[in-house]
C-alpha positions as CSV (number, residue, x, y, z in Angstrom):
1,X,-10.6,-9.5,0.9
2,X,-12.1,-11.7,3.6
3,X,-15.2,-12.2,1.6
4,X,-13.3,-13.2,-1.5
5,X,-11.1,-15.7,0.4
6,X,-14.2,-17.1,2.1
7,X,-15.8,-17.7,-1.3
8,X,-12.8,-18.7,-3.3
9,X,-10.2,-19.9,-0.8
10,X,-6.5,-18.8,-0.9
11,X,-4.5,-19.5,-4.0
12,X,-0.9,-20.4,-3.3
13,X,1.9,-19.5,-5.6
14,X,2.6,-22.3,-8.1
15,X,5.3,-24.6,-6.6
16,X,5.0,-23.3,-3.1
17,X,4.3,-26.7,-1.5
18,X,7.0,-28.5,-3.6
19,X,9.8,-26.0,-2.8
20,X,8.9,-25.8,0.9
21,X,8.9,-29.6,1.2
22,X,12.3,-29.8,-0.6
23,X,13.7,-27.2,1.8
24,X,12.4,-28.9,4.9
25,X,13.5,-32.4,3.6
26,X,17.0,-31.0,3.1
27,X,17.2,-29.3,6.5
28,X,17.0,-25.7,5.4
29,X,15.7,-23.2,7.9
30,X,12.6,-21.4,6.6
31,X,11.2,-18.0,7.7
32,X,8.3,-16.0,6.4
33,X,8.8,-12.2,6.4
34,X,5.5,-10.6,5.8
35,X,3.6,-7.3,6.1
36,X,0.5,-9.3,7.1
37,X,-0.3,-9.3,10.8
38,X,0.6,-12.6,12.6
39,X,-2.9,-13.9,13.3
40,X,-3.9,-13.5,9.6
41,X,-0.6,-14.9,8.3
42,X,-1.0,-18.0,10.5
43,X,-4.6,-18.4,9.4
44,X,-3.7,-18.2,5.7
45,X,-0.8,-20.6,6.1
46,X,-2.9,-23.1,8.0
47,X,-5.7,-22.9,5.4
48,X,-3.2,-23.7,2.6
49,X,-1.4,-26.5,4.6
50,X,1.9,-24.5,4.5
51,X,2.1,-23.4,8.2
52,X,4.2,-26.4,9.4
53,X,7.0,-25.7,6.9
54,X,8.1,-22.5,8.6
55,X,10.5,-22.3,11.5
56,X,9.8,-18.6,12.1
57,X,7.2,-16.1,11.0
58,X,8.1,-12.4,11.2
59,X,5.5,-9.8,10.7
60,X,5.8,-6.0,10.2
61,X,4.3,-5.4,13.6
62,X,7.3,-7.2,15.2
63,X,9.8,-4.7,13.9
64,X,10.2,-0.9,14.1
65,X,9.9,-0.4,10.3
66,X,8.2,-2.5,7.7
67,X,9.2,-3.1,4.1
68,X,11.0,-1.5,2.2
69,X,13.2,-1.0,5.3
70,X,15.5,-4.0,6.1
71,X,14.2,-4.6,9.7
72,X,11.9,-7.5,8.9
73,X,14.7,-9.5,7.1
74,X,17.2,-8.7,9.8
75,X,14.8,-10.0,12.4
76,X,14.0,-13.1,10.4
77,X,17.7,-14.0,9.8
78,X,18.4,-13.4,13.5
79,X,15.6,-15.7,14.6
80,X,16.9,-18.4,12.2
81,X,20.4,-18.0,13.7
82,X,21.9,-16.9,10.4
83,X,23.6,-13.9,9.0
84,X,21.5,-12.1,6.3
85,X,24.0,-13.0,3.6
86,X,23.4,-16.6,4.5
87,X,19.7,-16.2,3.6
88,X,18.0,-16.3,0.3
89,X,15.0,-14.0,0.3
90,X,12.3,-14.8,-2.2
91,X,10.1,-11.9,-3.1
92,X,7.4,-11.0,-5.6
93,X,7.4,-7.2,-5.0
94,X,9.9,-4.3,-5.4
95,X,9.4,-3.2,-1.8
96,X,10.1,-6.7,-0.5
97,X,13.2,-6.9,-2.7
98,X,14.4,-3.5,-1.4
99,X,14.0,-4.7,2.1
100,X,15.8,-8.0,1.6
101,X,18.6,-6.3,-0.4
102,X,19.1,-3.6,2.2
103,X,19.4,-6.3,4.9
104,X,22.1,-8.0,2.9
105,X,20.2,-11.1,1.9
106,X,20.7,-12.9,-1.4
107,X,17.5,-11.8,-3.3
108,X,15.5,-13.8,-5.7
109,X,12.3,-12.5,-7.4
110,X,9.5,-14.7,-8.5
111,X,7.1,-12.0,-10.0
112,X,3.4,-12.2,-9.6
113,X,1.7,-9.9,-12.1
114,X,4.3,-7.2,-12.7
115,X,7.6,-8.0,-14.3
116,X,10.6,-6.3,-12.6
117,X,11.9,-3.1,-14.2
118,X,15.6,-2.4,-14.6
119,X,16.0,-0.8,-11.2
120,X,14.4,-3.8,-9.5
121,X,16.5,-6.3,-11.5
122,X,19.6,-4.6,-10.1
123,X,18.6,-5.7,-6.6
124,X,18.2,-9.3,-7.5
125,X,20.5,-12.2,-7.7
126,X,18.0,-14.0,-10.0
127,X,14.6,-13.4,-11.4
128,X,12.8,-16.8,-11.7
129,X,9.7,-18.0,-13.5
130,X,8.5,-20.1,-10.6
131,X,9.3,-21.2,-7.0
132,X,10.6,-24.6,-7.9
133,X,13.5,-23.0,-9.7
134,X,14.9,-22.1,-6.3
135,X,16.1,-25.7,-6.1
136,X,18.4,-25.0,-9.0
137,X,20.0,-22.1,-7.2
138,X,20.6,-24.2,-4.1
139,X,22.1,-27.0,-6.2
140,X,24.3,-24.5,-8.1
141,X,22.6,-25.3,-11.4
142,X,22.0,-21.6,-12.2
């Protein structure tokens, strides 16, 4: 993975910069809940110019149990000073959705390669085609 990233860089999900800028410009609190260890997450975020958008970064090593358990989302919401049901968790994987759903977050899926199956869809508030559509949820357009 390191060699690939060294040769090709890190590809960000389409719309990542735009939605993070929108959230920051509109005073939303933003956390990253990731299974990646902190040093690596920070490195990747800095390489993609996304690091400064996040108020908090919570990694699996900071909680007792990682995804699909709810611990990481409970910790992220706590650090943001919010209740889990006041948070929208954006995920691309079934394990991440299970984690956020179990924590009590509003779950949104923006799939990468695999489309959600019926079980996964039951855990989501919405399945979106891209990150910029999150703005429509926040503005009550969908």
